C-alpha positions in Angstrom: 18.0 -2.7 1.5 17.4 -2.1 -2.0 13.8 -1.0 -3.3 12.7 -2.1 -6.7 11.4 1.0 -8.4 8.4 -0.1 -10.6 8.3 1.0 -14.4 4.8 2.4 -13.9 3.1 4.8 -11.9 -0.3 4.7 -12.8 -1.3 2.8 -9.6 -0.3 2.2 -6.0 1.7 -0.2 -5.5 4.2 -1.7 -2.1 7.6 -3.0 -2.6 8.0 -3.7 0.6 5.5 -6.6 2.1 5.6 -5.9 6.0 7.1 -3.6 8.3 9.9 -3.9 10.6 9.7 -5.8 14.1 9.6 -3.9 17.1 12.4 -1.6 18.1 14.3 -2.6 15.0 15.1 -0.2 12.1 14.5 -0.7 8.4 16.5 1.2 5.6 14.3 2.2 2.8 16.5 4.9 1.3 20.1 5.7 2.0 20.2 7.1 5.3 16.8 6.8 5.6 15.1 4.4 8.3 11.6 3.0 9.0 10.7 2.6 12.5 6.9 0.9 13.4 5.9 2.2 16.7 3.4 0.2 18.1 0.1 1.9 19.1 -3.0 1.6 20.5 -6.6 1.0 18.5 -7.0 -0.4 15.0 -4.1 1.2 13.6 -1.8 -0.8 15.6 1.3 1.0 14.4 2.5 4.5 13.5 5.7 4.6 10.9 8.3 6.7 12.3 11.6 7.8 10.6 15.1 8.2 11.4 17.6 10.2 9.0 21.3 9.5 9.3 23.7 12.5 9.5 27.4 12.8 9.9 27.3 13.2 13.6 24.3 11.7 14.7 21.0 11.0 13.9 17.5 13.2 13.0 13.9 12.0 14.5 10.9 12.3 12.0 7.8 12.0 14.3 7.7 10.1 17.5 4.7 8.4 18.7 2.2 8.4 21.3 3.5 9.9 25.0 3.0 6.7 27.1 5.3 4.4 28.7 5.1 1.5 25.9 6.5 3.9 23.7 9.1 5.3 25.8 10.7 1.8 26.3 10.6 1.3 22.6 12.8 4.5 21.7 14.9 3.8 24.6 15.4 0.3 23.4 16.3 2.2 19.9 18.6 4.2 21.4 20.4 1.7 23.2 20.7 -1.1 20.4 20.2 0.6 17.1 21.7 4.1 16.8 25.1 2.8 17.2 25.7 5.3 20.5 25.4 8.5 18.4 23.1 11.0 19.7 19.9 12.4 18.2 20.6 16.1 16.9 16.8 17.2 15.9 13.2 16.2 16.1 10.9 17.0 13.0 7.0 16.8 13.7 5.3 16.7 10.9 2.3 17.8 12.8 0.8 18.7 16.3 -1.4 15.3 16.4 -0.3 13.3 19.8 0.7 10.3 17.4 3.3 12.3 16.2 4.4 14.8 19.2 3.6 12.4 22.0 7.5 11.6 22.6 8.9 15.3 21.3 9.8 16.4 24.9 11.2 13.5 26.2 13.4 12.8 23.1 14.6 16.4 23.0 15.4 16.7 26.9 17.0 13.6 26.5 19.4 14.8 24.0 19.2 18.5 24.5 18.4 18.9 20.9 15.9 21.4 19.1 12.3 20.4 17.9 11.2 21.4 14.5 7.5 22.2 13.6 5.8 24.8 11.2 4.5 27.5 13.1 0.6 26.6 12.9 1.4 23.1 14.4 3.6 24.3 17.3 1.5 26.8 18.9 -1.5 24.3 18.5 0.0 22.0 19.9 1.1 24.3 22.7 -2.5 25.4 23.5 -4.2 22.3 23.5 -1.0 20.6 25.5 -2.1 23.8 28.0 -5.7 23.2 28.2 -6.6 26.2 26.0 -7.9 24.0 23.2 -10.5 22.0 25.2 -13.5 23.2 24.0 -15.1 19.4 24.1 -16.8 21.2 27.3 -18.2 24.4 28.0 -20.6 26.2 26.4 -18.7 26.6 23.3 -18.6 22.8 23.0 -22.6 22.5 23.6 -23.3 25.4 20.9 -21.5 23.4 18.1 -23.1 20.1 19.0 -26.5 21.4 19.3 -25.9 23.0 16.2 -24.9 19.8 14.6 -27.7 18.2 16.1 -26.7 16.5 19.1 -28.2 16.0 22.2 -27.0 18.6 25.3 -25.6 15.3 27.0 -23.3 14.5 24.4 -20.7 16.6 26.1 -20.8 14.5 29.0 -20.6 11.4 26.9 -17.4 12.8 25.2 -15.5 13.4 29.1 -16.1 9.4 29.5 -14.6 8.9 26.2 -11.4 11.0 26.6 -11.1 9.6 30.2 -11.0 6.1 29.3 -8.5 6.9 26.5 -5.8 9.3 28.3 -4.0 5.7 29.5 -3.3 4.9 26.1 -1.5 8.3 25.5 -4.1 9.8 23.1 -4.1 12.8 25.4 -2.0 15.8 24.2 1.7 16.1 26.2 3.3 18.7 27.9 5.1 20.4 24.8 8.8 21.3 24.5 8.7 25.6 25.5 10.9 26.7 22.4 11.1 25.3 18.9 12.8 25.7 15.5 10.3 26.9 12.9 9.7 25.1 9.8 8.4 27.0 6.4 7.2 25.9 3.1 10.1 25.7 0.5 12.9 25.6 3.4 15.9 23.1 2.7 17.2 20.9 5.6 20.8 19.7 5.0 20.9 16.5 6.8 23.7 14.1 6.3 24.5 14.6 2.5 20.6 15.0 1.5 18.9 18.4 0.8 15.4 17.8 2.1 12.5 20.2 1.3 9.6 21.4 3.6 6.3 21.4 1.5 3.6 22.3 3.6 -0.1 20.8 3.2 -3.4 21.7 5.4 -6.8 20.6 6.0 -5.8 17.6 8.2 -4.1 19.7 10.7 -3.2 23.5 10.2 0.1 23.5 8.6 1.5 19.8 8.3 5.4 19.7 7.1 6.2 16.7 4.8 9.6 16.5 3.6 11.1 15.9 -0.1 14.4 14.8 -1.1 15.0 15.4 -5.3 18.1 13.3 -4.7 16.3 10.4 -3.1 13.3 10.8 -4.9 11.5 10.0 -1.4 8.7 11.8 0.4 8.2 11.4 4.2 4.3 12.2 4.2 2.9 11.7 7.8 -0.5 11.7 7.2 -1.0 14.0 4.6 -0.7 11.4 1.8 -1.8 7.7 3.0 -2.3 5.0 0.8 -5.3 3.3 2.2 -6.6 5.3 4.9 -8.3 8.8 4.0 -7.1 10.9 6.7 -9.8 12.8 9.1 -10.5 16.4 7.8 -12.5 17.9 10.6 -14.3 21.4 11.9 -14.0 21.4 15.7 -15.5 23.4 18.2 -12.3 25.8 18.9 -13.3 27.2 15.1 -16.6 26.8 14.2 -16.7 28.4 11.0 -13.3 26.8 9.7 -13.2 25.4 6.2 -10.4 22.7 6.4 -11.6 20.7 3.2 -11.1 23.3 1.1 -7.4 23.7 2.3 -7.0 19.7 2.1 -8.4 19.9 -1.5 -5.9 22.6 -2.4 -3.0 20.6 -0.7 -3.6 17.8 -3.1 -3.5 20.2 -6.1 -0.1 21.8 -4.7 1.1 18.5 -4.2 0.1 16.9 -7.6 2.4 19.9 -9.0 5.7 19.7 -6.8 5.6 16.3 -6.1 7.0 14.0 -9.1 5.3 10.9 -10.1 8.1 8.5 -9.6 8.3 9.6 -5.5 8.7 6.6 -3.2 6.5 7.8 -0.4 6.6 7.3 2.9 3.8 7.4 5.2 2.7 7.6 9.0 0.4 5.0 8.5 0.1 2.2 6.4 3.2 0.7 3.9 5.9 2.7 1.9 4.1 2.7 -1.5 4.6 4.0 -5.2 1.8 6.0 -6.8 1.8 9.5 -5.5 -0.2 10.9 -8.3 -2.8 8.5 -8.7 -3.2 8.4 -5.1 -3.7 12.2 -4.9 -6.4 11.9 -7.5 -8.5 9.2 -5.5 -8.5 11.6 -2.4 -9.9 14.6 -4.3 -12.1 12.4 -6.1 -13.5 10.5 -2.9 -14.2 14.1 -1.6 -15.5 15.3 -4.1 -18.1 12.1 -4.3 -19.0 12.2 -0.7 -19.6 16.3 -1.5 -22.1 15.4 -4.2 -23.8 12.7 -2.5 -24.4 15.6 0.4 -26.0 17.6 -2.0 -28.5 15.4 -3.1 -29.3 14.3 0.2 -30.2 17.9 1.1 -32.8 18.9 -1.2 -34.7 18.2 1.4 -33.5 20.6 4.5 -30.9 18.4 6.8 -28.9 18.6 9.9 -25.3 17.5 10.3 -26.3 14.4 12.4 -28.6 13.1 10.0 -26.0 13.5 7.1 -23.5 10.5 8.9 -25.1 7.8 6.9 -24.5 9.4 3.5 -20.6 9.2 4.9 -20.1 6.4 7.1 -21.8 2.9 7.4 -22.1 1.5 10.6 -23.3 2.6 14.3 -20.8 5.1 15.9 -19.3 5.1 19.4 -18.8 8.5 21.2 -15.5 9.1 19.8 -16.3 8.0 16.1 -19.4 10.0 16.3 -17.2 13.1 17.5 -15.3 12.8 14.4 -17.8 11.8 12.1 -19.8 15.1 12.9 -16.9 17.1 12.2 -16.1 15.3 8.9 -19.8 16.0 7.8 -19.7 19.7 9.1 -16.0 20.4 6.8 -18.0 18.5 3.8 -20.9 21.0 4.2 -18.9 24.0 4.6 -16.8 23.6 1.3 -19.9 23.3 -0.7 -21.2 26.7 1.3 -18.0 28.1 0.3 -19.0 26.9 -3.5 -22.9 28.0 -2.9 -24.0 24.9 -3.3 -25.8 24.6 0.2 -27.5 27.3 2.1 -27.2 26.9 6.0 -30.4 28.0 8.0 -30.5 28.7 11.9 -33.8 27.1 13.4 -35.2 28.7 16.2 -34.2 25.1 18.6 -30.4 26.4 17.8 -30.0 23.6 15.1 -28.2 24.4 11.7 -30.0 22.6 8.5 -28.6 22.7 5.4 -30.4 22.8 2.0 -29.4 22.4 -1.7 -29.7 25.6 -3.9 -27.3 24.9 -7.0 -29.6 24.7 -9.9 -26.9 22.6 -11.6 -27.4 19.9 -9.0 -30.2 18.2 -11.2 -27.8 17.6 -14.2 -25.2 16.5 -11.9 -26.7 14.2 -9.3 -26.1 10.1 -9.7 -28.0 8.8 -6.5 -27.5 5.5 -7.2 -23.6 5.7 -8.6 -21.7 6.6 -5.4 -18.6 5.0 -3.6 -20.0 3.1 -0.7 -19.7 4.9 2.3 -16.6 4.7 4.7 -17.2 1.7 7.4 -16.3 4.6 9.8 -14.1 7.7 10.3 -10.4 7.7 10.3 -8.8 7.7 13.4 -5.5 9.8 12.0 
């Protein structure tokens, strides 16, 4: 299919109006095919991509680890790829909707898995239970510091048990991999794909950029509508992922040309990468200023949630929302705009300390809070 490129790239535009039907491949650039894989929850689909090589195919991201996704892949292997093998699987990052079928596909075709080192080994740790700090004293301490009751961990355990059948738990990982690094070139067919690594949503998120095709496979690093979840977790309670996220956006603004066609993991493919990156940066700057204004009187993380989100949240939404709120306050602490104090009850309280706040504040002119935290 021929994609009509806009004459201006000052705003986000969508050259394709709807996703392909289940199990069908849609060519979106020479040798680049889009597969919309069904998934549970409000997102409904994840976008996966197949890259055509001389002797077979490469797969970028794999979908959830559940029977429905496995069956769609089997239909694709039987009907859509012309009997040629899969030569390699590339996973942009370690979240279950991206790596869920990696072992199934690499075992089926005896082909390698390609990931960055940080993503692969964090996936291995979580898959083997080493990253499960949603229980035990580490998780309890983290959520108490955020202002949550001690039985909150029990709520989380019930939530995760109910979602395991949907494929949202971490799958068994492939026992070996090929390492991707920033700036590396993969030659697939006649196309060179440069690895561009971002961070914040996950440790070392790999995107694939082709200057010849003017195409970026962006995973969850750049989405046209959703603002990907950027959270602090009990596994690294003093992390600063929002700092990494903002710096990654600055990096992508520098290295990705404005006329690039972006193939995201969610929503529709789009033009307008630079305005979207600026929107994402401005969004988080606005959220941080609103938090500063709220913290003129000391606040706990839980009480900052209405600043960020409009609706009442269930257990999983609350977990993600707390992670996002803490990510914002950690970057503000890094910028010396918030101070954190541990109270006798073990709860952290945050207070605004930047003397320029009164000049910068505009409490009645912020973006409306998001409805709920994003699930990606």
